[in-house]
N, C-alpha and C positions, 0 to 999 in steps of 0.2 A: 692452751690444751684443747684438742679437738675431741668431740664425742660423736657417737652414732647410736641409733636405736635399732634393736633387733626386731625384725618383723615376725609375724606368726609362722612364716615359712622358713625362719632361720637365716634370713638375709639381712645384710647391712649395706648402707651406702657409705663408702669411704669419703670423708670430707674432702672438698676440693683442695684445701691447703696441703693435706697429706698426699693426695694424688699428685699434685704439682711437685712436692718435695721429692717423692719417690719416682717421678717421671713415669707415672702409670697412664696408660691409655686404654681405650676400649679393647677387650679381648686379652689384655695382659693377665698373667697369673701371679698370685701371691702365695707365699707359704706362711703357715703359722707354726713357729718353732717354740716348743716348751723350754723355757729358760730356768724355771723353778716351779714347784707345785703351785698351781693357780695363777701362774704368770706366763704369758706367751709374747713372742715378738713377731711382728708382721714384717716379712721380708719380700721385697719385689723380686720376682723371678723373671726378669726381662732381658737377661744376658743372651747374647747370640752364641751359638755353639762354637763359632770360630774363635771366641775368646778363650777357649780351653786349650788352644794350640800351645804347646810348649810347657804346659802345666806340670808334666811329669818328667821333664828333661829329655835328653837324647836316649833312645832305646839302647840297651846293652848289646842286642843282636837284632838283625833284621830278619823278617820272616816273609817268604813269598806268598802271594795270593793263593797259589796252588797248595802250599802247606797249610794255610788258614782254612781253605775249603776242605781239605782232607781231615783236619782236626774237627771241624764242624760236623762233617759227615760221620766221623767215628763216634763223636759224642751223641749225635742224633740217633745213630743205630743202637747205641747202648741204652738209650732212654726208653726203648720200646719193650 
C-alpha cells in the first residue's frame, strides 16, 4: 500500500509505484471521483481525444458544417 503526505499548500506527491502503474507523466491530469461518502478514487485522465472516436456509434443523420454554424449562430443570438 502506498501513502503520501499532504503539504500545508494542499499538495501531495503521488508515489512512484502508483505513477508507474497509472502511466502518469509530468503534466498529466488526474481526477478524484467520489465513490462513497469519505471515499474517493484517483483516475488517470491521460486518454487522447481520438480514443473517443466511435464511442457513440454511427450518427442517425449527417449535418453539414453550414447547418452547424447556423445552429451555433442562432443559439448565440438568443443568448444575448
